[in-house]
N, C-alpha and C positions, 0 to 999 in steps of 0.2 A: 504803632511799631509793627514791624515785619514778621510776623509769626512763622513764613516759613523760616526766616533768619533765626528765630528764637528756636526753634524745633530743631536747626542744623547746630544750634550752640550745646543744647542739651546733647545731641547724638555723640557731637564731640567730647563732651564731658564724658560721657559714658563710656565712650569707648577707648578714649585716650588717644586716637588716631584719627587724623582727618581722612586718612585713605579706608579705614573701616566705617568711618561715619558717611563716606560717600557712597560705600556699598550696602549700607543698612538703608539710606534714601534713596537708592536708586539714583544717583546724580553723581556727575565728576568730581574730581578731588578739586579742580578749578571752580567749579561751582560753589564748594564747600569753602573753599577761601574767599571767593567773593563777597558771600553772606556773612561771614564771620567779620571781614573787614568792612562792611557796611555797617553792619551791628554795632561795631567797636568804635566807627566814627559817629554815629547817631548817639551812643552813649557817653563819647568822649573819654574811655577807658580802654585799656588794654585788657582782654578777659583770658589769654593765654600765652603762655610763653614756650615758643618751640624747642623741644630737646632733642637729642640722637635718638629717644625712644618714642617720640611722638609729641604730643600737646598736653600741657600741666597749666591748670588754673591758676590765675593770678589771685591776689587776695580780692579783688574786685569781681573778678570772675566766681570765686566761692560764694561771695555777699549776694551775686546777683543768680546764681543755681536755682535757690529754691524758690525764687519769686519768677524766674522764667518757666519752672514747673509749673507754678501756679496759673500762669498764663495760658498754657497749654491745658491743663483741666479745665480753667473758666472756657477757653474753646471749644473744647469738649461738650460741655454742659450747655453751652449756649447753642449748638448746633442739635444735640441730642432733643433739646427743648422744642424743637420745631418738626422732629422726624421721630414722631411714636413708634416704638418697636422696632427701631433701627439703630440702635447705639452700639457702640463697639463692645466685642467680646472681650472681656477683659481675662488677662490671664497670667499666672505667676509662673515665671521660667527659673527662678532661685538664683542664676545667674545668665547673662548676656553673651558670655563666650562658652557656654556649655552644653550638651548634648539638648536640654528639652529646650532652648532656643534655636536648636538647628532642626528640631522635630517641628517645633511652628512655624519656623520659615518655609518648612517642604508644604505643611498645611497652605499657607497663605500663598505660595506659588500655585498651589493646585486650583486655590480657592481665592483667587485675586479680589473678587469681589466682597469679599466678607471683611470688614474692618475689624482690627486688633488694638486692643490697649495692652501694652507689656509691660508686668510690673515685676517686681522682684522683692520678693519678703524674706523674712530671715529663716524660718525652719518649718518644719511639718506642723508643728503646733499652732503657728501664726497663720499659716496658709489654712489650716482648717480651718480656725475661728474665723478667716476671711470668708470663706466658703460658706460657713452657717449664717451668717450675718449677711451674706449677699453684697460684701465689699468686694469681691473678685467671682468671676464664672467658674473657673476651673486653676487646678495648681498640677504641676509637675513636680512630683515627690517620691522619695522611697518609703514605702510603708512597713512601719516596724511593728504593726499589731495588728492580728487576724482581723478579718473584715466584721466579725458580730461585735468587736470592741470598739468601732468606730461608733462617731456622736451620731444619734439619730438624725436621717436625712442623708448622710454623707455616704457615696458611694466611691467606690476606687476600683480601677482595674490596671494591671499591669502591661503596659503599652511598648517598651523596649528595654531589652538587656545590652549594657554597654559593657563590653570589654576594658580593662584596666591596662594601661601601659606603664612602662618605666621610662621617666624621664633623667637623664644623666649629661654630666659634660664630658667633654672630648678626654679629660684624663682620668675619668673614673673606671675601674677594674673589669666594669661591664660594659663599656662603650663600644666594643668590638663586637658583641654580641646580637645576632638577629633574632634571638628570642631567649626568655630565661623561663624557668620553670619557680612556683613560687618556694619551692625548697631550697632552690640556689640563693635567694633572698636572704634565707637566715645568717646572720651574721651581719649585714650590711645595714646602715642607719638609713632608713626613709625618713626625709624631713618633711612635714607637713603642718607648718603653724596655722594654717587657716582650719584646723579642726577643734571645734568649739564642744567643749563636753553637754553632754543632753541632746545633742543636734542627732537628725537620723544619719546624716555622714559620719557622724563620730562612734554609732552603734555600728555602721557598716565596716568602719576600718577597725574597731576593736575588735570585731568577729573575725577578720581577714587576718589579722596580726595574732592572734591566739590559734587561729586554724592552722597557720603555717609557722609558726614561732618566728613572726618578722618582728623587727625591731622599728615601731613608727614613733618618731619624736614629734610633737607638738609644741616643743617648747618655744617660746619666742612670740614678739608682737608680728601680726601677719599686716604688712605694707602693701599687699597687692601681688599682682603676677609678676611684674618686672622686677621688684626687687629679690623676689623668689627665684627667677630665671639668671639673674646677675649671680647669685651667690651658687646657684647649681652648676653654672658654665664654669665657673672658676676653683670648684672643689674636685679633688681626687676621691672621696670617700662620702659624699653626702649625694642622695638620690631622692625623687620624689614619685609620686602615683598621680597620673591624670586620666582622664577618660579617653576613649579612642576618639570621641567626636569633639572634645574640647579643643576650641580655637586659640592656636597661640601662635603670637610674631616676636620673633628675636632677630637681633642682627645676623648678618651671615658669620662674622667670626667668631660668633658664640660657639658654634660647632656643637649645638646640643642634638641628643640621641634620643628618639621615641622606639622604644623596645617593645616588642609584644611579650605577654607574660604567659604561657601554655602550660597544659600538663598539670593540673587544669588553669583552665582560664577564668580568672575572676572575673565576672560580670555585676555592673551596679543597676539593680532593679528600679527602673523609672516607671510610676504608675501616674496615671490620670485621677485626679480627685475634682467633685463635681458633687453640687445636691441633686438629690432625684426631682425635687419639684422645681427647677429653674428651668424655665420654658422656651429660652433664648433658643431661636432655631440653629443658631452658628454654633451649639454645644452638640447638639447631634451630629452635626458636620465634622464637626472635630473629631468626635469619638469613632464615628465609622471611618474616617480617614485613617487614624493610627492604628484601629484593628485590622483596615486593609493593609496597612504599611509594613515593609520586612520588619520582623520582631527584634533585630538584633543578633545577636551571638545566644543561639540556645540548643542545648545537646547533652549529652552524657559526661563530655569532657567541660562544660562549665560550672563554676563555682560560684554559690550565693548564699548567705548566711542563711540559716533555717527559717528564720521568721518570714524572708523572701517568698517561701513558696506554700 
């Protein structure tokens, strides 16, 4: 089986877009389509259904996905077995559309010779456990506890402060605003069904809501970004928060607005977490790159929860 085609299939499944998969793999969209078509012909099934919003896995595609991931992991293990000391640096980025993935892409552009294995774990607790056991080399997370309370051997440094933006549909009361203050959001319903109690992002948004008397509604199942964008685009009362570096794609007729939040500017504090005994040379290079990179929005007008400082 052509592993390039398998890797392309996984990229499309993860991004939900042939175009985004092409960008991630640094190939053309036509090449992505050809690889998927060849794989479907070899397997004798359709793996994706094309929709107006992108590509959706068929039932056969869903069944094939875990085996495809295992094929890629097997390929990685086989290559690593004959390249001692040269295995890929495995980094958790929370989500592939979020700021940590963008930060890691910047590192890879600056260091194309470094092999990366990008994974997405659930929350900070799972990420720290994976760093402790050596399952991953590093993770981007908001750290909600003081450094002295981190498990033994675990190090963390704050690497990027990402401004939070308001996302509204065209008929929302604030759609025409170029910027809003947190105080102006009091009384407006901010819908964020992806918030899971007990996670670090829940802690952040709980503190943000309390600090500025903002109503953040996490009610309802989270079906992914596309259904969320559908709802926001059609609503005159709902809005949501997104990170400034969150990569979102929506149809042009949705008319969604990304509005800066200022005075003060809430920022999400991304930290890099690693184990101090990890000898991987690329880990040191990653830390050095992030320390030297622009730190995001920092200053007297930035707001973060007290635990972030």
